N, C-alpha and C positions, 0 to 999 in steps of 0.2 A: 302058076300055083307055087312052084319052087321059089321063084323070086319073091312072091308075097310072104312065104314062110321064112325065108332068109331075112327079109326086111323086118318081120315081126320079132325074130330072135335077136337081131342086131339092136332093134329098138328096146327090147327087154334088157339086154346086156348093158346098153347105155344107161337105161333107167336105174338098173341095179348098181352100176358103177357110181353114178351120181348120188344115189341114195347112200351107198357105202361111204363115199367121200363126205357127204353131209353129216353122217353119223359120227365119223372120226373127228370132223370139225367141231361138232357139238361136244364130244367127249374132251377134246383138246381145250375148248373154252371152259368147260365145267371144271377141269383140273386146275386151270389157272385161276378161275374165279373163286372156286371153293377154297383152295389153299391160300389165296390172297386174303380172303375174308378171315380164314383161320389165323393168319399172321397178324391181321389188324386187331382181332379180338383177343389174341394171346396176351395175358397180363405180364407185367414186369419186363417190358421190352421198349428200348428207346427208339425214337423215330428213325434215326440213321439205320438201325438194325432192321426195322420193318421195311424201309425202302430198299435196302440191299437185298433182303430175301425176296421181296416181290419182283424186283428186276431180274434176279437170278432165276426165279420160277418162270417168268415170262420169256426169258431168253432160251432156257433149256427146260421145257415143261416136265418131261419125264425124269430126266436126271435131277432137275431141281426139286421135283416132288419127292423122289427117293431121298435126296440129300436133306431136305427139310424134315421129313419124318424120322430120319436117323440122327440128325445133328441139330435140328432147329428148336427143339423143345426140351426144357429141363424139368424133369419130374423127380426130384430127390426124395429119398426116404425121409419121413418126418417122424420126429420123436414125440412131439406134443400130442397128447390124447391117447397114446398107447398105454394099455393097462400095465401097471408095474414099472413104467419108465421112471428113471430118476428125475427129480425136480431140481433144476439148476438153482432157482431162487430160494429153495428150501435149505441151501447151504448155510450152516451155522456161521454167523458173523459176516455173511455176504453183504448185508445192508449197512455195515459200519462205514460211513462215508468220511473221507478226510475233510474236516471242516477247516479249510484254510484257503488262502489265495490259490495254492497249487490245485486243490480239489475243484476249484471253480474255473480252471482254465478250459477254454472251449473244447479242446481235444478230448479231455477227460469226460466232459459232460456229454458230448456226442457219442463217445465210446460206450458210455454207460447205457445209452439208449439202444445201442446195437446188440449187445449181448448180456446186458443186465448186471455186469460186475461193476463194483465201485472201486475207485482208487484206494489202496490200502498202504499204510506206512509200515515201518519196521522191517523193511527188507534190506538184505545186503546182496551185493552182486559183484562179479568179476568178469573181465573179458579174456577170452582165450587168444593166444597169439597165432595159433594155426589149427588146422583140422586134426592133426595127430595129437596135439596137446589136449584138445577137447575130448577125443576118444579115450585117451589115457585117464583123464579125470573122471569120465563117465564110468569106465571100468572100475576105478577105485571106489566110486560112490556105490556102484552095484555090489561090489565085494563087501562093503560096510553096511549094506541094508539089513534091517532087522525085521521089518514088517512086510513091505511090498515094494515091487519094482514095476512101474508102468511105462511102456515105451510105445510110441507111435511114429512111424517113419513112412513117408511117401515112397522113397527108394531105399532098400536095404540090399547091399551087394555082398556076395560071398567072397570078398577080397580080404586083405589083411585086417583092416579095421572092422569090417563087418563080422569077420570070424571072431575077433577078440571080444566084441560085445556079445555075440551069440553064446560064446563059451562062458562068459561071466554071468549071463542070465541063467544058463543051465546050472552053473555052480550054485547060484543063489536059490534056485528052486529045489535043488537036492538037499540044501541045508534047512529047508522049511519055509523060506520066504515066498509069499504069494506073488507070483510073476505073471503079468498079463502083457501080451505083445500084440500090436496091431500093425499090419502093413497094408498098403494099397494093393489091391489084387492085380492091377495092371503095372504100376510102377515097380513092384517087387516080384514080378511073376517068376523070374529066374531064381530068386532066392527061395521062393516057396517050393520050387522043385529041387532045391539043393539038399544035401545031407544035413545041413545045419538046422533046417526047419524041423525035420523029423527028430533030430537029436534033442532039440529043445522040448518037443512034445514028449519024448520018452523020459526026459528029466522032470517032467511035471509042470512045464510052463503051459499056461493057457494061451492059445493062439487064435487070432481073429483076422479075417480078410475083409478090409473095408471096400465098399463098392464092388462086391463080388460080381464077376462077369458071368460065369456059368455058361449056359447056352446062349450064344451070341444073338440068335434071332429073338429069343425070349427077352433078353436084356435090352434089345433095341426097342421092343414094345413098351418097356418100362421107362424109357428115356435115353438120353445121349450116353453113348459108351464112354465118352471122354469127360464125364462128370467124375472128378477124382478127389480123393482125400489127400490133399497136398500138405497136411500138417506135419510138423516135427515137434513132438511133445515127449518130454521125459519128466516123470514125477517119481521121486524116491521117498518112501516113508511119509508122504504127505507134506514134507518140509522143504525138499529140494526140487527145483525144476530148472530145465534148460530151455532156452528159446533162441531161435536164429534160423539161418538159412540152410544149415548143413544136413544132408542126408547121412544115413549110416553107411559110410563108404570111405575109401581112400580119396585123397585129393586128386590122384591120377585118374579116378573115375573111369574104370575100364570100358564101360558101355559107350562112352564118348571120349576116348582117350586123346584124340587128336586136338581137342580144345583144352587139354590139361595144362597147368594145374587149375582145378576149380577152386576159386578163392572165396571162402565163406567166413561169416562172423557169427559166433554164438556166445551168449551170456549165460552164466550159471547164477541163478537166484536162490536165495535161502530166506524163507519167511512166509508171511501170510499169502503172498501172491501165488505160491505153489498150490494152494487150495483151489484157486480159480482154474489153473491149468488142469488140476485133478478133475474138476467138474466137467471140463470139455472132454477129457479123455474118457470119463465114465459114460458120458452120453454116446460117444462113438463105440465104446465097448458094448453097451447095451444093444445098439443096432447090429453089432456083429454076433453077439452071443446070447442075447436076451437075459443076461445075468445082471441083476440090479445090485450094485454095490454102494447104494446111496448112504449106507451107514458110515462110510468113510468120510462123508461130508458133514456129518452131524457132530463130530468131535469139536469141542470148543477151540476157537482160534485164540492163542495167547495174545494179550494186549502188548503192543510195542509202541514206543515213542521214538520219533526221529527216524533216521534211516532213509532208504530210498522209497519214494512214493511210486507205486507201480500198479498197473491195471491190465488184465488180460482182455483182448478183443478176439472173440471167435466169430468168424463169418463163414457163410456158405450160401448155396442157392436158396435156402429157406430164410435167410436174413432179409431185412427190408431192402428193396431195390436200390442199388447204387450205394450200399453201405460203405464199402472200402473207398471208392472214389470220393465220397463225401468226407470221410475221415482224412484222407490225404489232402483234399482241398482246404479243409478246416485248419489243419496244421500249417499249410502254406500261408493262409490268410492271417494266422496268429503270429507269424514271424515279424519281428520289428527291425532286426539288424542283419541276420544271417540265416540262410537255409541251405543245407547241404544234403543231397540225395545220392544214394548209390542203388542201382537196380540193374539186373541183367536184361529185363524186358520192359520196354517203355512203349506201350500202345494205349494212350489215354483216351478217355471220352472227351467231348468238347469242353465240358465244364472244368475238368481237371487241367487240361492244356491251358485254358484261359486263366485259371488260378495261378499256375506256375509263371505264366507271362506277366500277370498283374503283380505278382510278388517282386519280380525284377523291376518292373516299371515304376513301382513306388519307392524305389531306392534300396531295397533289401539286396544284399550280396547273395545272389542265387546261383547255386552250382549243382549240376547233375553229372554223375559219372556212370558211364555205360561201358560194356565190353567192346573192344575194337573188333573182335572176331566172335560172333555169336553162334551158338549151336543150332539156331533156327534162322535160316536165310530169310524166311518170310518175315519174322519179327524184326530182324536187323533192317530190312528194307523199309518196313512200315515205320520203325522208329525214326529212321533218317528223314522220312517225309515231314517230320515235325521240326527238324533242325532249323530251317530258314526262319520260321516264326519265332522260335525260342531265341535265336541269336539276335534277331531284330529287336526283340524286347529287352535284351541285355542279359539273358541267361548265359552263364559260362558252361560250356559243354566240354567234357573230357572223355576220351576213349581209352580204356585201360588196355595195355598191351602185354601184361605179364601173365596171361592166361585168361580164363573165363571168369570175370568178376561176377560172382553169384550172390554176394552179400546184399541184403535188402535192408537198408538203413535210411533213416531220415532224422536229422538233428535240427533243432530250432533254437537259435540264439545261444548256442552253447549251454543250454539248460535242460532241454526236453528232447527225448529220443523215442522213436518208434523202431522196433526191430522185430523180425519174425519171418514168416514164410511167404507173405503176400507180395507178389510182383505188381508193377504198375501197368498191368495189361488186362484185357477183357476176360481172359481166362480166370485170373484171380478175382476179378470183379463179379463175374456172373456164374462161373462153373465150379470152381474148386472150393473145397473146405479148407480154410486157412486159420492160422493162429498167430497172433502178434502180442507183444507187450509194449505198452506205452508207459514211460517212466519219466519222472522229473527229479533230477539230481545233477548238480553241476560237476562234481568230480567224475561221476560215472559217464556222463555225457562227454566230458573232456577226453576220457579214455577212448570212447567211440570216435570222437572227432580226430584224435591222433591217428587212429586206424584209417579214417577217411582221407587224411592228409597223405598217408603212405600210399593209398591207392592213387591219389592225384599225382604224386611224385613219379609213379610208374605209368602215367598216362600221357597222351598227346592232346594238346588243346585243339579243338575244332574252331577254325576261324571262318568269318564270312567269306573270305577269299577261297577257302577250300570248297565251300558249298557252291559259290558262283562258278567254280571250275567244273562242276558236274555236267556231264552231257545231258541233252534233253531226253535221250533214251533212258538214262539212269534215273532221272527225275520222274519220267513217266512210269517206269517200273515201280519205284517207291510209292508214288501216289496211288497207283492202281491197287497195289497190295494193301495200302492203308484203307482204301475204300472197302476192300473185301474183309477187313478185320472184324466187323460186326457179325459176319457169317461164320468165320472160322474161330 
């Protein structure tokens, strides 16, 4: 009797264990299958990214599931359709298109389809020699402002330069100038906690936090934490705007001082193109504050002849898929004699890598300058995985050794330039809100080219022999991290 009972219990336990194992197996398969279907059905995702996520989920189902739900989907705040939201294309004079060969250039045409702005003439611009000169000019412009000061920075530090700008904005607010400031909630988190933030508020500055994090768990449910506002926008009295790579900080960049100096390039524009940057700023401002300042866009834009032809390109997760890589590739294909690029982060998609190689193969003198020492080891490794193909195609690669080259520039044939906040990596392509200005002007492009040549003079050329000397382990690491780039 006892043996029979023990056998029955043992059989029941065995059945229970098998049943439990089967249930876990079913759950395991459902997690993989369900998330794989979700990845495949998710819009705005390139095949390489889909494959990378599916393989990651299959290899580590529970970790992969958590990672995908936290990092795999971009659900940005949308302006369109919100009651009371400013209308970008209602901007007075925004449809005045430059009717010339310049306005018909492929880059301008594509840029217009991305964010709706037309190239406008009548602008003047100048290049700053370094970060401190740019900050000094910005403070001077803020001190001279009579109507409004609008600033947006991804990173604002409470260092020497950051303090100077904060104090200038506070002074402007106290004398009655309407001051609005936006910082990214993650990139400027330390500055938000600093006395400068509260001091500006007490002076009457209106403050906004882009992509507010708040409760982390709630924020994850809304989409990726790392969807950030990476823009650098300055608009003063609707007539002056700054555009480039520099955050509101010292070149020593205290948060990552070991890579210093951070080498940036910024241009100060005066003219109708400032109104386009104004429109971008006011859209971001509305998302932060719900304040509609559309009346600032309705003032007539003075007619100008000649000058620099310029156009703002605003991109973000809500832009059409691959907007920035399409623009980069279009500019590459438009080059006839020369293409020079500087960027701190090069992790292209396949189409952009092919465009850069094709540019060199058809006889265009093609140069790309990257930092020798990058603040992101992941990006540095992924970037170098593309070196062999670039060198084989005839692209000249230089690595800047005078600090961290952070300038984001692209010049075409010594005539046309793209400058702004967007890097040549997937984060700028798919996750970040970016702003750039595309302009056509030989003297101004020459000034940017001279700066690019200064970067090259402080760089070491990467030769095929250097790449051939890499160990197989070094190559393996670079290529593996490049494969993971669609995930991260």
